[in-house]
N, CA, C and O atoms as a DFTB+ gen file, in Angstrom:
384 C
 N C O
     1  1       7.623      -5.547     -17.535
     2  2       8.260      -4.393     -16.905
     3  2       7.696      -4.157     -15.503
     4  3       6.493      -4.296     -15.282
     5  1       8.549      -3.807     -14.582
     6  2       8.071      -3.564     -13.215
     7  2       7.272      -2.265     -13.127
     8  3       7.433      -1.356     -13.942
     9  1       6.419      -2.208     -12.129
    10  2       5.642      -0.994     -11.891
    11  2       6.514       0.039     -11.194
    12  3       7.370      -0.307     -10.379
    13  1       6.293       1.304     -11.515
    14  2       6.939       2.398     -10.796
    15  2       6.033       2.739      -9.623
    16  3       5.100       3.531      -9.756
    17  1       6.314       2.134      -8.473
    18  2       5.440       2.279      -7.317
    19  2       5.406       3.695      -6.783
    20  3       4.369       4.135      -6.286
    21  1       6.487       4.408      -6.869
    22  2       6.554       5.727      -6.251
    23  2       6.670       5.562      -4.744
    24  3       6.379       4.497      -4.200
    25  1       7.094       6.620      -4.082
    26  2       7.372       6.538      -2.644
    27  2       6.120       6.227      -1.824
    28  3       6.151       5.357      -0.954
    29  1       5.024       6.928      -2.095
    30  2       3.798       6.738      -1.303
    31  2       3.276       5.308      -1.400
    32  3       2.978       4.677      -0.386
    33  1       3.169       4.803      -2.632
    34  2       2.623       3.458      -2.828
    35  2       3.567       2.388      -2.282
    36  3       3.116       1.413      -1.682
    37  1       4.867       2.565      -2.485
    38  2       5.831       1.578      -1.982
    39  2       5.823       1.548      -0.456
    40  3       5.873       0.476       0.148
    41  1       5.760       2.716       0.160
    42  2       5.698       2.776       1.622
    43  2       4.425       2.113       2.131
    44  3       4.464       1.354       3.099
    45  1       3.302       2.391       1.488
    46  2       2.041       1.765       1.887
    47  2       2.123       0.253       1.725
    48  3       1.660      -0.492       2.588
    49  1       2.706      -0.197       0.630
    50  2       2.840      -1.642       0.406
    51  2       3.687      -2.287       1.503
    52  3       3.345      -3.361       1.999
    53  1       4.774      -1.648       1.879
    54  2       5.623      -2.186       2.949
    55  2       4.864      -2.240       4.272
    56  3       4.963      -3.220       5.010
    57  1       4.119      -1.203       4.565
    58  2       3.357      -1.152       5.817
    59  2       2.271      -2.226       5.842
    60  3       2.090      -2.906       6.852
    61  1       1.548      -2.378       4.730
    62  2       0.503      -3.402       4.668
    63  2       1.109      -4.798       4.756
    64  3       0.545      -5.687       5.394
    65  1       2.253      -4.985       4.117
    66  2       2.940      -6.271       4.207
    67  2       3.350      -6.589       5.632
    68  3       3.228      -7.730       6.080
    69  1       3.832      -5.587       6.342
    70  2       4.220      -5.763       7.744
    71  2       3.007      -6.134       8.593
    72  3       3.092      -7.018       9.445
    73  1       1.881      -5.461       8.363
    74  2       0.658      -5.783       9.104
    75  2       0.189      -7.204       8.798
    76  3      -0.238      -7.926       9.700
    77  1       0.266      -7.602       7.538
    78  2      -0.156      -8.951       7.157
    79  2       0.735     -10.011       7.796
    80  3       0.242     -11.015       8.309
    81  1       2.037      -9.787       7.764
    82  2       2.961     -10.770       8.353
    83  2       2.806     -10.838       9.869
    84  3       2.922     -11.913      10.458
    85  1       2.545      -9.705      10.497
    86  2       2.454      -9.671      11.950
    87  2       1.093     -10.038      12.507
    88  3       0.995     -10.673      13.557
    89  1       0.032      -9.636      11.800
    90  2      -1.321      -9.825      12.326
    91  2      -2.180     -10.766      11.491
    92  3      -3.236     -11.212      11.940
    93  1      -1.728     -11.065      10.282
    94  2      -2.494     -11.971       9.418
    95  2      -3.787     -11.347       8.929
    96  3      -3.918     -10.126       8.848
    97  1      -4.732     -12.205       8.606
    98  2      -6.025     -11.742       8.101
    99  2      -6.718     -10.938       9.188
   100  3      -6.599     -11.264      10.370
   101  1      -7.427      -9.910       8.810
   102  2      -7.867      -9.510       7.480
   103  2      -6.918      -8.565       6.755
   104  3      -7.273      -8.034       5.703
   105  1      -5.715      -8.339       7.292
   106  2      -4.768      -7.490       6.579
   107  2      -4.340      -8.203       5.302
   108  3      -3.991      -9.382       5.345
   109  1      -4.361      -7.504       4.161
   110  2      -4.147      -8.172       2.876
   111  2      -2.696      -8.595       2.646
   112  3      -1.756      -7.957       3.118
   113  1      -2.553      -9.681       1.913
   114  2      -1.255     -10.131       1.423
   115  2      -0.938      -9.250       0.217
   116  3      -1.680      -9.258      -0.765
   117  1       0.149      -8.498       0.280
   118  2       0.516      -7.607      -0.821
   119  2       1.828      -8.044      -1.475
   120  3       2.561      -7.232      -2.039
   121  1       2.104      -9.354      -1.385
   122  2       3.277      -9.904      -2.063
   123  2       3.059      -9.814      -3.572
   124  3       1.931      -9.646      -4.036
   125  1       4.139      -9.926      -4.325
   126  2       4.022      -9.873      -5.786
   127  2       2.994     -10.879      -6.292
   128  3       2.124     -10.533      -7.091
   129  1       3.093     -12.121      -5.830
   130  2       2.192     -13.184      -6.293
   131  2       0.739     -12.849      -5.974
   132  3      -0.135     -12.974      -6.832
   133  1       0.485     -12.426      -4.747
   134  2      -0.891     -12.111      -4.340
   135  2      -1.453     -10.951      -5.154
   136  3      -2.614     -10.981      -5.562
   137  1      -0.635      -9.935      -5.390
   138  2      -1.119      -8.787      -6.166
   139  2      -1.375      -9.170      -7.620
   140  3      -2.347      -8.712      -8.220
   141  1      -0.519      -9.997      -8.181
   142  2      -0.748     -10.460      -9.556
   143  2      -2.026     -11.284      -9.649
   144  3      -2.789     -11.150     -10.606
   145  1      -2.257     -12.131      -8.658
   146  2      -3.453     -12.975      -8.661
   147  2      -4.738     -12.165      -8.539
   148  3      -5.790     -12.608      -9.000
   149  1      -4.670     -10.984      -7.923
   150  2      -5.867     -10.168      -7.671
   151  2      -5.849      -8.845      -8.440
   152  3      -6.514      -7.889      -8.038
   153  1      -5.111      -8.782      -9.518
   154  2      -4.953      -7.551     -10.293
   155  2      -6.291      -6.903     -10.648
   156  3      -6.435      -5.683     -10.564
   157  1      -7.258      -7.712     -11.042
   158  2      -8.572      -7.175     -11.419
   159  2      -9.297      -6.546     -10.237
   160  3     -10.118      -5.648     -10.422
   161  1      -9.004      -7.006      -9.030
   162  2      -9.678      -6.483      -7.837
   163  2      -9.101      -5.159      -7.361
   164  3      -9.845      -4.241      -7.016
   165  1      -7.778      -5.060      -7.343
   166  2      -7.166      -3.906      -6.687
   167  2      -6.657      -2.836      -7.641
   168  3      -6.609      -1.665      -7.267
   169  1      -6.277      -3.199      -8.857
   170  2      -5.693      -2.187      -9.743
   171  2      -6.638      -1.734     -10.848
   172  3      -6.764      -0.538     -11.110
   173  1      -7.288      -2.668     -11.482
   174  2      -8.140      -2.333     -12.626
   175  2      -9.142      -1.216     -12.339
   176  3      -9.303      -0.332     -13.181
   177  1      -9.822      -1.212     -11.189
   178  2     -10.791      -0.136     -10.940
   179  2     -10.170       1.265     -10.859
   180  3     -10.885       2.262     -10.953
   181  1      -8.859       1.345     -10.687
   182  2      -8.205       2.641     -10.515
   183  2      -7.448       3.107     -11.757
   184  3      -6.795       4.150     -11.739
   185  1      -7.541       2.333     -12.824
   186  2      -6.896       2.729     -14.076
   187  2      -7.857       3.579     -14.892
   188  3      -9.069       3.365     -14.893
   189  1      -7.276       4.548     -15.585
   190  2      -8.106       5.457     -16.377
   191  2      -7.671       5.471     -17.838
   192  3      -7.577       6.533     -18.453
   193  1      -7.409       4.299     -18.385
   194  2      -7.059       4.199     -19.793
   195  2      -5.573       4.148     -20.084
   196  3      -5.171       4.337     -21.232
   197  1      -4.746       3.900     -19.084
   198  2      -3.312       3.801     -19.309
   199  2      -3.023       2.656     -20.275
   200  3      -3.601       1.574     -20.167
   201  1      -2.125       2.910     -21.216
   202  2      -1.830       1.926     -22.258
   203  2      -0.626       1.052     -21.928
   204  3      -0.346       0.089     -22.642
   205  1       0.083       1.375     -20.862
   206  2       1.255       0.585     -20.492
   207  2       1.453       0.652     -18.981
   208  3       0.907       1.520     -18.301
   209  1       2.253      -0.291     -18.476
   210  2       2.563      -0.271     -17.047
   211  2       3.263       1.030     -16.664
   212  3       3.031       1.571     -15.583
   213  1       4.115       1.527     -17.551
   214  2       4.863       2.753     -17.262
   215  2       3.945       3.958     -17.090
   216  3       4.308       4.922     -16.417
   217  1       2.769       3.911     -17.687
   218  2       1.843       5.045     -17.619
   219  2       0.988       5.047     -16.352
   220  3       0.294       6.027     -16.081
   221  1       1.028       3.971     -15.580
   222  2       0.214       3.895     -14.360
   223  2       0.802       4.827     -13.310
   224  3       1.992       4.760     -12.999
   225  1      -0.025       5.677     -12.781
   226  2       0.403       6.663     -11.786
   227  2       0.527       6.011     -10.401
   228  3      -0.294       5.172     -10.028
   229  1       1.560       6.404      -9.643
   230  2       1.713       5.865      -8.290
   231  2       0.481       6.090      -7.413
   232  3       0.184       5.266      -6.549
   233  1      -0.229       7.180      -7.622
   234  2      -1.444       7.431      -6.839
   235  2      -2.493       6.358      -7.059
   236  3      -3.210       5.985      -6.131
   237  1      -2.587       5.858      -8.291
   238  2      -3.530       4.777      -8.589
   239  2      -3.104       3.498      -7.878
   240  3      -3.945       2.728      -7.414
   241  1      -1.804       3.278      -7.797
   242  2      -1.299       2.089      -7.104
   243  2      -1.608       2.168      -5.615
   244  3      -2.038       1.183      -5.014
   245  1      -1.389       3.333      -5.021
   246  2      -1.672       3.499      -3.589
   247  2      -3.162       3.334      -3.307
   248  3      -3.542       2.670      -2.342
   249  1      -4.002       3.930      -4.139
   250  2      -5.454       3.805      -3.945
   251  2      -5.888       2.352      -4.094
   252  3      -6.730       1.867      -3.338
   253  1      -5.311       1.664      -5.069
   254  2      -5.645       0.263      -5.272
   255  2      -5.239      -0.598      -4.092
   256  3      -6.001      -1.459      -3.651
   257  1      -4.036      -0.367      -3.580
   258  2      -3.585      -1.119      -2.406
   259  2      -4.509      -0.884      -1.222
   260  3      -4.892      -1.829      -0.533
   261  1      -4.867       0.366      -0.985
   262  2      -5.726       0.674       0.159
   263  2      -7.102       0.043      -0.009
   264  3      -7.766      -0.267       0.980
   265  1      -7.534      -0.148      -1.250
   266  2      -8.848      -0.765      -1.472
   267  2      -8.881      -2.223      -1.015
   268  3      -9.959      -2.780      -0.803
   269  1      -7.713      -2.842      -0.862
   270  2      -7.642      -4.221      -0.383
   271  2      -7.874      -4.325       1.125
   272  3      -8.189      -5.397       1.642
   273  1      -7.716      -3.208       1.815
   274  2      -7.900      -3.183       3.271
   275  2      -9.392      -3.036       3.566
   276  3     -10.038      -2.137       3.028
   277  1      -9.944      -3.900       4.408
   278  2     -11.358      -3.747       4.764
   279  2     -11.635      -2.316       5.238
   280  3     -10.854      -1.732       5.990
   281  1     -12.753      -1.774       4.784
   282  2     -13.079      -0.368       5.041
   283  2     -12.967       0.010       6.516
   284  3     -12.457       1.081       6.845
   285  1     -13.435      -0.857       7.399
   286  2     -13.409      -0.532       8.828
   287  2     -11.995      -0.527       9.416
   288  3     -11.797      -0.059      10.537
   289  1     -11.013      -1.041       8.671
   290  2      -9.633      -1.061       9.159
   291  2      -8.763       0.014       8.519
   292  3      -7.640       0.239       8.968
   293  1      -9.256       0.680       7.483
   294  2      -8.420       1.637       6.761
   295  2      -7.872       2.740       7.657
   296  3      -6.733       3.169       7.473
   297  1      -8.652       3.201       8.613
   298  2      -8.182       4.266       9.513
   299  2      -7.147       3.749      10.505
   300  3      -6.418       4.543      11.099
   301  1      -7.071       2.453      10.692
   302  2      -6.135       1.883      11.662
   303  2      -4.730       1.696      11.090
   304  3      -3.782       1.463      11.841
   305  1      -4.591       1.795       9.770
   306  2      -3.277       1.604       9.153
   307  2      -2.263       2.570       9.757
   308  3      -1.170       2.158      10.144
   309  1      -2.614       3.847       9.840
   310  2      -1.673       4.840      10.366
   311  2      -1.330       4.599      11.829
   312  3      -0.197       4.840      12.245
   313  1      -2.287       4.131      12.608
   314  2      -2.033       3.885      14.030
   315  2      -1.177       2.641      14.247
   316  3      -0.297       2.632      15.107
   317  1      -1.433       1.596      13.472
   318  2      -0.727       0.328      13.663
   319  2       0.608       0.264      12.930
   320  3       1.528      -0.428      13.366
   321  1       0.713       0.985      11.819
   322  2       1.940       0.987      11.020
   323  2       2.227       2.418      10.565
   324  3       2.095       2.737       9.384
   325  1       2.620       3.277      11.505
   326  2       2.843       4.689      11.161
   327  2       4.044       4.876      10.239
   328  3       4.930       4.025      10.168
   329  1       4.055       5.993       9.545
   330  2       5.178       6.317       8.665
   331  2       6.266       7.076       9.414
   332  3       7.420       7.089       8.986
   333  1       5.904       7.712      10.538
   334  2       6.837       8.518      11.326
   335  2       6.572       8.312      12.814
   336  3       5.506       7.840      13.209
   337  1       7.539       8.667      13.616
   338  2       7.300       8.717      15.057
   339  2       7.892      10.014      15.592
   340  3       8.832      10.569      15.024
   341  1       7.329      10.478      16.685
   342  2       7.809      11.701      17.321
   343  2       8.850      11.329      18.368
   344  3       8.539      10.704      19.382
   345  1      10.083      11.724      18.102
   346  2      11.191      11.434      19.010
   347  2      11.124      12.357      20.228
   348  3      10.523      13.429      20.165
   349  1      11.739      11.941      21.328
   350  2      11.770      12.792      22.526
   351  2      12.355      14.179      22.246
   352  3      12.032      15.146      22.936
   353  1      13.212      14.267      21.236
   354  2      13.819      15.554      20.878
   355  2      12.830      16.483      20.183
   356  3      13.110      17.664      19.975
   357  1      11.653      15.928      19.822
   358  2      10.660      16.721      19.108
   359  2      10.708      16.512      17.602
   360  3       9.861      17.029      16.874
   361  1      11.691      15.760      17.135
   362  2      11.806      15.488      15.700
   363  2      10.730      14.514      15.247
   364  3      10.326      13.624      15.995
   365  1      10.281      14.690      14.035
   366  2       9.309      13.802      13.386
   367  2      10.141      12.871      12.501
   368  3      10.500      13.243      11.383
   369  1      10.448      11.671      12.987
   370  2      11.420      10.777      12.353
   371  2      10.721       9.717      11.509
   372  3       9.829       9.023      11.996
   373  1      11.132       9.586      10.221
   374  2      10.524       8.551       9.379
   375  2      10.885       7.148       9.865
   376  3      12.004       6.902      10.317
   377  1       9.927       6.244       9.765
   378  2      10.161       4.836      10.070
   379  2      10.451       4.150       8.744
   380  3       9.672       4.256       7.797
   381  1      11.548       3.463       8.683
   382  2      11.936       2.811       7.420
   383  2      11.800       1.324       7.539
   384  3      12.079       0.600       6.583
């Protein structure tokens, strides 16, 4: 069964994927294959006894994904791959 990523985790995954494709290492590969291969590294530490994939909270997925980013780069995610931009009109527009 697929994971319910939720909006926050899915958006973070897309942003990290974009950084990896554009800048390469050390930005993590967050493709399905890469995440499956490293499940013990990024997801297991954030689980709190969930008995099924459906029970995994999106917040745990987002925290796990962010744990793949080197600590010194975590603050740069928002600057390099923002979720919104400020339009000249003053609107805060989501980046999709």
